[in-house]
FILUM-967497 format. One record per residue (C-alpha): residue in one letter; x, y, z. Coordinates in steps of 0.5 Angstrom, whole numbers, plus 2048, in hexadecimal, padded with zeros to 3 digits. Layout:
BEGIN
AXYZ
...
This chain:
BEGIN
M7DB818824
A7D681781E
S7DA81D81A
I7E081981B
R7DD812819
L7DA816813
A7E1819811
A7E4812812
A7DF80F80D
A7E0814808
A7E8813808
V7E780B808
I7E380C801
L7E88117FF
L7EE80C801
G7EA8067FD
A7E980A7F7
A7F180C7F7
A7F38057F8
V7F08037F1
G7F38087EE
C7F98067F1
D7FC7FF7EF
A7F57FB7F0
A7F37F87F7
G7F37FB7FD
V7EF7FE803
G7EC802800
L7F38027FD
P7F47FF7F7
P7FA7FA7F6
G7FF7FF7F5
G7FC8057F9
G7FB80B7F5
H7FB80B7EE
A7FA8107E9
P7F880E7E2
A7FC80A7DE
A80280C7DA
P80080C7D2
S8068077D2
D8028027D6
P8007FD7D0
D7FA7FB7D5
G7F78027D5
A7F68007DC
R7F38067E0
P7F48077E8
A7EF80A7EC
P7F080F7F1
G7F280F7F8
P7F680B7FD
A7F48047FD
R7F58057F6
T7F67FE7F4
P7F87FB7FA
G7FC8017FD
G8018067FA
E8068067F5
E80E8087F5
G81380A7FA
P8198087FE
R8198017FF
T81D7FC804
G81E7F5804
P8227F0800
G81E7F17FA
A8217F17F3
D8257F67F0
H81F7FA7EC
G8247FE7E7
E8287F87E4
R8277F27E0
P82A7EB7E3
S8317EA7DF
D8337E37DC
P8387E07E1
A83C7DE7DB
T83C7E47D7
G83B7E97DB
E8357EC7D6
A82F7EE7D9
R8297E97D7
E8227EA7D8
P81F7E87DE
E81B7E17DF
E8137E27DF
A8107E07E5
P80C7D97E5
E8057DA7E2
E8027D67E7
A8057DB7ED
V8037E17E9
A7FC7DF7E8
A7FB7DD7F0
Y7FF7E47F2
V7FA7E87EE
E7F47E57F0
A7F67E67F7
L7F87ED7F6
A7F17EE7F3
S7ED7EB7F8
G7EC7F07FD
D7EC7EB803
P7F27EC807
A7F37E5809
R7F37E3802
M7F87E8800
A7FC7E6805
A7FC7DF803
G7FF7E27FC
L8057E47FF
A8077DC7FE
Y8087DD7F7
A80D7E37F7
A8147E27F9
E8167E5800
G8197EC800
S8177ED7F9
T8137F37F6
A80D7EE7F5
H80D7EC7FC
D80E7F37FF
Y8097F67FA
L8037F17FC
A8057F1803
H8047F9803
Q7FD7F7800
V7FB7F2805
S7FD7F880A
V7F97FD807
A7F37F8806
R7F47F680E
A7F37FD810
G7ED7FE80C
A7EA7F880F
D7EC7FB816
G7E8801814
G7E27FD812
S7E37FE80B
P7E57F8807
A7E97F9801
A7E67F97FA
V7E67F27F6
F7E97F37EF
E7E87EF7E9
V7EE7EC7E6
E7EF7EC7DE
R7F47E87DA
T7F77ED7D5
A7FC7EC7CF
H8017F07D3
G7FF7ED7DA
W7FA7EE7DF
K7F57F47E0
L7F17F57E7
C7EB7F97E7
R7E67FB7EC
E7DF7FD7EB
S7DE8047EB
D7D88087EE
P7D280A7EA
G7D480F7E5
G7DC80E7E6
A7E180A7E2
P7E48047E5
G7EB8047E8
C7F07FF7E5
S7F77FE7E5
G7FB7FA7E1
Y8007F47E3
R8067F17DF
G80D7F07DF
F80D7EA7E4
T8147E87E5
A8167E27E9
Q81A7E17EF
D81C7DB7F3
G8167D77EE
L8117DC7F1
V80F7E37EF
G8147E87F0
G8137EF7EC
L80D7F27E8
R80B7F87E5
V8057FC7E7
N8028017E2
G8088007DE
G80D8027E4
D8117FE7E9
P80E7FF7F0
G8157FD7F3
P8188047F4
G8118067F8
L8118017FD
L813801804
V8127FB808
P8167FA80E
A8187F3811
P8147F2817
G81A7F381C
T81C7FA818
R8157FE818
P81580581A
R811806821
A80E80C825
E80B80C82C
S80781182F
A802810836
G802809835
V80080982E
S805806829
A806807821
T80A80281D
L80B803815
L8097FD811
T80A7FF80A
A80A805806
Y8098067FE
R80A80C7FA
S80680B7F3
T80A80E7ED
T80480F7E9
A8008127EF
K8068167F2
A8038147F9
L8058107FF
V80180B803
V80480980A
T80180380E
V802804815
G8007FF81B
F7FE802821
E7FD7FF828
T7FB80282F
R7FB800836
E7F5805838
N7EF807834
A7F180C82F
D7EE810829
L7F3812824
D7F281881F
L7F4814819
H7F1819814
Q7F581E817
A7FB81B816
V80181F813
Y80781D80F
R80D82180F
S81381F809
G81A81F80A
S81A826807
G81582980C
H80F829807
E80982780B
S803822808
R7FC82180B
V7F981B80A
D7F381B805
A7F0814807
V7F180F80C
A7EF80880D
G7EF805814
R7EC80581B
H7ED80B81F
E7EA809826
L7EE804829
D7ED7FF82F
A7F27FE834
G7F77F8832
T7F47F882B
L7F87F8824
A7F67FC81E
R7F87FE817
A7F7805814
A7F980780C
F7FB80E80B
H7FA811804
L7FF817803
P7FF81B7FD
G80681D7FA
A80A81A800
S8108157FF
S813811805
G818814809
G81481880D
V810818814
L809816815
R80581A81B
V7FF81781E
G7FB81A824
G7F6818828
C7F481782F
L7F3812835
E7EC810837
E7E9817839
C7EF81A837
S7F381983D
S7F9819839
L7FB81C832
V7FE81782D
E80381A829
L806815824
A80C816820
L80E81081B
P814810816
V81280E80F
G81880B80C
């Protein structure tokens, strides 16, 4: 068990680092979930840190829900011509960003009140909240990010380890929807296409030996090219899950092994817990396989959870 716990601790550290690079807040996953250095076109020069907590959680992939169309500008009803989207209220943006950077799951969740239901901004923060809760369940709180207002938007930076560079992500292009924050740009890109946040009644689910897994969110970062998946686990009996041995098989049959995990692998009967998986090179549309066993390995657990 000691070796398992050491491996888990190491993975959480890696996940947290990734989170910063990923959009900016997170569970060790920054608010975006997996970012690589920002593209040269990013005027803020924001540089994300490595790993799935990446800013809270990952960046880009298929997305569900009634969010805005990511590829088109709204048109003028009178002329039919494309028009510039309305900027989101400054007060709502500031509250949203502060919540995202807080690293506290409750404060982050409170920030959802400043984002329009079903919008990219709402789904993005919801994913970061899920990543942060997974980290808290595993005893590894999300990092707190320093917030800086820039000429182009906002920059969120996490303090680096000694001798390392700080992980930063740039947020700008906040647009309005229903008087709240609707859209945004993370490190110059639209996170919407990479988000998958199923509505509560439509979440994919898997069950084995009395243990159930429910897909909560998924996010593929366009910068880090990694998929961060958050899952809710529930069990009727004591169980031990091999979270760090999880394998993801894409729709094309390609397999990716998780390289970082945040969450608790030892589950008590009747408990709920979250986990966040960082999968390099993966995209939504595949199946996440998680194994384990009940107490004293009386029964094996083999979960196959669709992500898409």
